[in-house]
C-alpha positions as CSV (number, residue, x, y, z in Angstrom):
1,M,103.0,97.7,114.4
2,K,100.6,97.5,111.4
3,F,100.8,99.2,108.0
4,S,97.9,100.5,106.0
5,M,96.9,103.0,103.3
6,I,94.1,105.5,103.1
7,F,92.2,106.6,99.9
8,E,90.5,109.9,99.3
9,A,90.1,109.5,95.5
10,Q,91.7,112.9,95.2
11,L,92.4,114.5,91.8
12,A,93.5,117.9,90.5
13,D,91.4,117.9,87.4
14,P,87.9,116.6,88.3
15,A,86.7,116.0,84.7
16,P,84.4,112.9,84.6
17,E,86.9,110.7,82.7
18,H,89.7,111.6,85.2
19,E,87.3,110.9,88.1
20,R,86.5,107.4,86.8
21,R,90.2,106.7,86.2
22,V,91.3,107.7,89.7
23,L,88.7,105.4,91.3
24,H,90.0,102.5,89.3
25,D,93.5,103.5,90.1
26,C,92.7,103.4,93.8
27,V,91.4,99.8,93.4
28,E,94.6,98.9,91.6
29,Q,96.7,100.4,94.4
30,A,94.6,98.5,97.1
31,V,95.1,95.2,95.4
32,H,98.8,95.9,95.0
33,A,99.0,96.8,98.7
34,E,97.8,93.3,99.7
35,A,100.4,91.7,97.4
36,M,103.1,93.9,99.0
37,G,102.2,92.9,102.6
38,F,100.1,95.9,103.9
39,D,97.7,94.9,106.7
40,R,94.8,97.2,105.9
41,I,93.3,99.8,103.6
42,W,91.1,102.7,104.7
43,A,88.6,104.6,102.5
44,V,87.1,108.0,103.5
45,E,83.6,109.1,103.1
46,H,83.1,112.7,101.9
47,H,80.4,114.4,99.9
48,A,80.6,117.2,97.3
49,L,84.2,118.1,98.2
50,R,85.3,118.5,94.6
51,Q,89.0,117.7,94.0
52,Y,89.7,116.9,97.7
53,A,87.7,113.6,97.9
54,H,85.5,111.9,95.4
55,M,85.1,108.8,97.7
56,S,81.4,109.4,98.4
57,A,80.3,105.7,98.6
58,S,83.2,104.0,100.3
59,E,81.1,100.9,101.1
60,I,80.9,100.2,97.4
61,F,84.6,100.8,96.9
62,L,85.5,98.6,99.8
63,T,83.3,95.8,98.6
64,W,84.9,96.0,95.2
65,V,88.3,95.8,96.8
66,A,87.2,92.9,99.1
67,A,86.1,90.9,96.1
68,R,89.5,91.2,94.5
69,T,91.6,90.5,97.7
70,A,91.8,87.7,100.2
71,R,93.7,88.8,103.3
72,I,94.0,92.6,103.6
73,R,91.6,94.3,106.1
74,I,88.9,96.6,104.8
75,G,88.5,99.8,106.8
76,H,85.9,102.6,106.7
77,G,88.0,105.6,107.6
78,V,85.4,106.9,108.2
79,V,81.6,106.6,107.9
80,T,79.8,109.9,108.4
81,M,77.6,109.0,111.3
82,P,75.2,111.9,111.9
83,F,71.7,110.7,111.1
84,G,71.1,113.1,108.3
85,Y,73.8,111.3,106.3
86,Q,72.5,107.8,106.9
87,H,70.4,105.8,109.4
88,P,72.7,103.9,111.8
89,V,70.8,100.7,111.1
90,R,71.8,100.9,107.5
91,V,75.4,101.4,108.5
92,A,75.1,98.3,110.7
93,E,73.5,96.2,107.9
94,R,76.0,97.2,105.2
95,A,79.0,96.7,107.4
96,A,77.8,93.3,108.6
97,M,77.1,92.2,105.1
98,L,80.6,93.3,104.0
99,D,82.1,91.5,107.1
100,V,80.3,88.3,106.1
101,L,81.3,88.5,102.4
102,S,85.0,89.4,103.2
103,G,85.4,86.7,105.7
104,G,85.6,89.0,108.8
105,R,87.9,91.7,107.5
106,V,86.0,94.9,108.2
107,D,86.9,97.8,110.5
108,I,84.5,100.7,111.1
109,G,85.6,104.3,111.8
110,A,83.1,107.0,112.7
111,G,83.3,110.6,111.7
112,R,81.2,113.8,112.0
113,G,81.3,114.9,108.3
114,A,81.4,118.4,109.6
115,T,82.4,120.6,106.6
116,R,79.9,123.3,105.8
117,Q,79.6,121.9,102.3
118,E,78.7,118.4,103.5
119,M,76.3,119.4,106.2
120,A,74.5,121.7,103.7
121,M,74.1,118.8,101.3
122,F,72.3,116.6,103.8
123,G,70.7,119.1,106.1
124,V,72.9,118.2,109.1
125,R,73.2,120.8,111.9
126,P,76.7,121.4,113.3
127,E,75.5,121.0,116.9
128,D,74.1,117.5,116.2
129,T,77.3,116.0,114.7
130,Q,79.2,115.0,117.9
131,P,76.2,113.7,119.9
132,Q,74.8,111.8,117.0
133,L,78.2,110.3,116.1
134,E,78.5,108.9,119.7
135,E,74.9,107.7,119.7
136,A,75.4,106.0,116.4
137,L,78.4,104.1,117.7
138,R,76.3,102.8,120.6
139,I,73.6,101.8,118.2
140,L,76.0,99.9,116.0
141,A,77.6,98.0,118.9
142,G,74.2,97.1,120.3
143,A,72.5,96.2,117.1
144,W,75.2,93.7,116.1
145,R,75.1,91.9,119.5
146,A,71.4,91.6,120.0
147,E,69.1,89.0,118.6
148,T,66.3,91.6,118.6
149,F,67.4,95.2,118.9
150,E,65.5,98.2,120.2
151,W,66.7,101.8,120.8
152,H,65.0,104.9,122.2
153,G,67.2,108.0,122.3
154,S,67.2,111.0,120.0
155,I,66.1,108.4,117.4
156,D,63.7,105.5,117.9
157,I,64.6,102.0,116.4
158,G,62.8,98.7,116.5
159,P,62.2,96.3,118.0
160,G,63.6,94.2,115.2
161,A,66.6,92.1,114.1
162,V,69.6,93.8,112.3
163,L,70.6,91.2,109.7
164,P,73.0,89.8,108.8
165,R,75.1,89.4,111.9
166,P,78.8,90.1,111.4
167,V,81.5,87.4,111.4
168,Q,83.7,89.1,114.0
169,A,82.6,88.7,117.6
170,P,81.2,90.7,119.3
171,H,81.4,93.0,116.2
172,P,83.9,94.6,113.9
173,P,86.5,96.9,115.6
174,L,85.3,100.5,116.1
175,F,87.4,103.6,115.6
176,M,86.8,107.3,115.6
177,A,88.4,110.1,113.5
178,C,90.5,112.3,115.9
179,S,91.6,115.5,114.2
180,K,91.8,117.3,117.5
181,H,93.3,116.5,120.9
182,E,90.0,116.7,122.6
183,S,88.5,114.1,120.3
184,L,91.3,111.7,121.3
185,R,90.3,112.0,124.9
186,R,86.7,111.2,123.9
187,A,87.7,108.2,121.8
188,A,89.6,106.7,124.8
189,E,86.5,107.3,127.1
190,L,84.3,105.6,124.5
191,G,86.7,102.7,124.2
192,V,87.2,103.1,120.4
193,G,90.4,103.2,118.4
194,A,91.8,106.6,117.2
195,L,92.5,107.5,113.6
196,V,94.8,110.6,114.0
197,M,96.2,113.1,111.6
198,G,100.0,113.0,111.4
199,F,100.6,116.0,109.2
200,A,102.2,118.0,112.0
201,G,105.0,115.4,112.3
202,A,106.3,112.9,114.8
203,D,106.5,115.3,117.7
204,D,102.7,116.0,117.5
205,V,102.0,112.3,117.1
206,R,104.0,111.7,120.3
207,A,101.9,114.3,122.1
208,M,98.7,112.5,120.8
209,R,100.0,109.1,121.9
210,T,100.7,110.4,125.4
211,L,97.3,112.1,125.7
212,Y,95.5,109.0,124.4
213,D,97.4,106.8,126.9
214,K,96.6,109.1,129.8
215,A,92.9,109.1,128.9
216,I,92.9,105.3,128.7
217,A,94.5,105.0,132.1
218,A,92.1,107.5,133.7
219,R,88.8,106.2,132.2
220,S,86.3,104.3,134.3
221,G,84.6,102.4,131.5
222,A,81.3,104.1,132.3
223,H,81.2,105.6,128.8
224,F,82.2,102.6,126.7
225,V,80.1,102.0,123.7
226,T,81.0,98.3,123.8
227,E,82.2,95.7,126.4
228,R,85.4,95.2,124.4
229,P,87.4,98.4,124.1
230,N,89.7,99.0,121.2
231,D,92.8,101.0,122.2
232,H,94.5,101.0,118.7
233,L,96.1,104.3,117.5
234,S,96.7,104.7,113.8
235,A,98.7,107.7,112.7
236,L,98.7,109.3,109.2
237,C,102.1,109.1,107.4
238,P,102.3,111.0,104.1
239,T,104.9,109.2,101.9
240,I,106.4,108.9,98.4
241,V,109.3,106.6,98.0
242,L,111.4,106.2,94.9
243,D,115.0,105.2,94.0
244,D,115.6,108.9,93.2
245,A,115.0,110.4,96.7
246,D,115.0,114.0,95.4
247,D,112.4,113.2,92.8
248,A,110.3,111.5,95.5
249,Y,110.6,114.5,97.8
250,R,109.5,116.9,94.9
251,I,106.5,114.7,93.9
252,G,105.5,114.2,97.6
253,T,105.6,117.8,98.6
254,R,103.8,118.8,95.4
255,G,101.0,116.3,96.3
256,Q,100.9,117.5,99.9
257,R,100.7,121.1,98.8
258,F,97.6,120.2,96.7
259,F,96.2,118.3,99.7
260,A,96.8,121.2,102.0
261,E,95.2,123.7,99.7
262,A,92.2,121.4,99.3
263,I,91.8,121.2,103.1
264,A,92.1,125.0,103.4
265,H,89.4,125.4,100.7
266,W,86.8,123.0,102.1
267,Y,87.5,123.4,105.8
268,G,88.3,127.1,105.7
269,D,88.1,129.9,103.3
270,G,91.0,129.3,101.0
271,P,90.8,129.2,97.2
272,A,90.2,126.0,95.3
273,P,93.5,123.9,95.0
274,R,95.4,124.0,91.8
275,A,97.8,121.5,90.2
276,C,100.9,123.7,90.5
277,A,103.9,123.4,88.2
278,A,106.1,120.4,88.8
279,D,109.2,122.5,89.1
280,E,107.9,125.0,91.7
281,D,109.4,125.1,95.2
282,H,106.5,123.4,97.0
283,V,108.3,123.3,100.3
284,E,108.6,127.1,100.2
285,A,105.0,127.4,99.2
286,L,103.9,125.3,102.1
287,A,106.0,127.3,104.5
288,R,104.6,130.6,103.1
289,R,101.0,129.4,103.5
290,R,101.7,128.3,107.0
291,A,103.1,131.7,107.9
292,Q,100.1,133.4,106.4
293,L,97.8,131.2,108.4
294,V,99.7,131.7,111.7
295,A,99.6,135.5,111.1
296,K,95.8,135.4,110.5
297,L,95.2,133.4,113.6
298,H,97.4,135.6,115.6
299,E,95.5,138.7,114.4
300,A,92.3,137.0,115.5
301,N,93.9,136.2,118.9
302,I,93.5,132.4,118.2
303,P,96.3,130.0,119.0
304,A,97.9,128.3,116.0
305,R,97.4,124.6,116.8
306,P,99.1,121.6,115.1
307,V,95.8,120.5,113.6
308,D,95.6,123.9,111.8
309,T,99.3,124.3,110.7
310,G,100.2,120.6,110.3
311,P,99.3,120.2,106.6
312,Y,102.0,122.7,105.8
313,N,104.8,120.6,107.4
314,A,106.8,118.8,104.7
315,R,108.9,116.6,107.0
316,H,107.5,113.2,106.3
317,A,108.4,109.9,104.7
318,Y,109.4,111.4,101.4
319,G,112.6,110.2,99.7
320,S,114.3,106.8,99.5
321,A,113.2,103.6,101.3
322,E,115.9,104.4,103.9
323,D,114.4,107.9,104.5
324,A,111.0,106.3,105.0
325,I,112.4,103.7,107.5
326,A,114.1,106.5,109.5
327,Y,110.8,108.4,109.8
328,V,108.8,105.3,110.6
329,E,111.4,104.4,113.3
330,R,110.4,107.6,115.0
331,L,106.7,106.6,114.9
332,R,107.6,103.1,116.2
333,A,109.5,104.6,119.1
334,I,106.5,106.7,120.0
335,G,104.3,103.6,120.2
336,V,102.1,104.1,117.2
337,D,100.1,100.9,116.6
338,E,99.6,101.5,112.9
339,V,101.3,103.6,110.2
340,M,98.6,104.8,107.8
341,C,100.3,105.7,104.6
342,L,98.9,108.6,102.6
343,I,100.2,108.0,99.0
344,Q,97.2,108.9,96.8
345,M,97.3,112.7,96.6
346,G,95.8,114.8,93.8
347,T,98.9,115.4,91.7
348,V,100.8,112.1,92.3
349,P,100.9,109.9,89.2
350,Q,99.6,106.4,89.3
351,E,103.0,104.9,88.5
352,V,104.6,106.8,91.4
353,C,101.8,105.5,93.8
354,L,102.4,101.9,92.7
355,E,106.2,102.2,92.9
356,T,105.9,103.7,96.4
357,I,103.7,100.8,97.5
358,R,106.3,98.4,96.0
359,Q,109.2,100.1,97.9
360,W,107.3,99.9,101.1
361,G,106.4,96.3,100.5
362,E,109.9,95.1,99.6
363,T,112.0,97.2,101.9
364,V,110.2,99.3,104.5
365,I,107.7,96.9,105.9
366,P,110.1,93.9,105.9
367,H,112.5,96.0,108.0
368,F,109.9,96.4,110.8
369,R,108.6,92.8,110.4
370,A,112.2,91.5,111.0
371,R,112.5,93.8,114.0
372,Q,109.3,92.5,115.5
373,E,110.4,88.9,114.9
374,R,113.7,89.5,116.7
375,A,111.9,91.2,119.6
């Protein structure tokens, strides 16, 4: 089992000076993560989602991190692939360049970038997002392998060489964002790894692992985007770990409340998130918001799915290192290949993020490394 972190560059107060600070804070956390034994970092790509994610140029962020590290893997989690956001050849060129300069440490996740805000910024049509995402994955895998590349689909490319060529053969591992169960099935059919939301808790992650495995077993290979499938499942794990478990739980649930409100704002019709007083009952606030959402969906005769209600579940790896180990043990038993720690949330102070990374590196990760060695 691998351990990673994901960065949104999220902040409660998006004043320019705070925005600059949080980006440098994320770099500091990533460098610290390598020192503490994490296997990988992931960086999102979002556009114009104020407060929720200021990581608009993740290729620049990841290059900056790669230059300051030597071992940790550098993951796009994810690149927005519809052609209105960026031409797939440019994605292939940038990723290959980073793979060369980092010594073969790059992973590429693909996403739709399907918020109304982002699509409006780039003139992307909702109905194009999924087919163009899949076509872009096929273009990437083909462009990296061919001496001279040519493609004629909904977009015409070449003939020409896509340079440089990546270090990893046949190409960097490919992943796909899987926020819904149906996207998990498609990731398995395409032969790409799955980056799944884990907000709904371990039981939902178990259901996703089972669904992914069944889809892998049932596939024919006819839809693979590459000859080397990647069946790696990475599950999100919100976490804050401190010596004071109660303080960690309070800080973690406050951060998650901000995260959930930001999701509701940009992916739904909720108000903009707010920082919230530190001494509020954030667990109760999350439960109240979940109940309101379920009632609204019920009124519209729409089933309340884990992907909708999950961000309001506060049962995660918050507390002491022992609490985190207990939660991750559940993920290990499920068969998760990678635990993707969500630490950097809008209201979590930098010193708490760094301490959480230290606690994972000195206690949580060694617990599972030792278990693997015994096995």
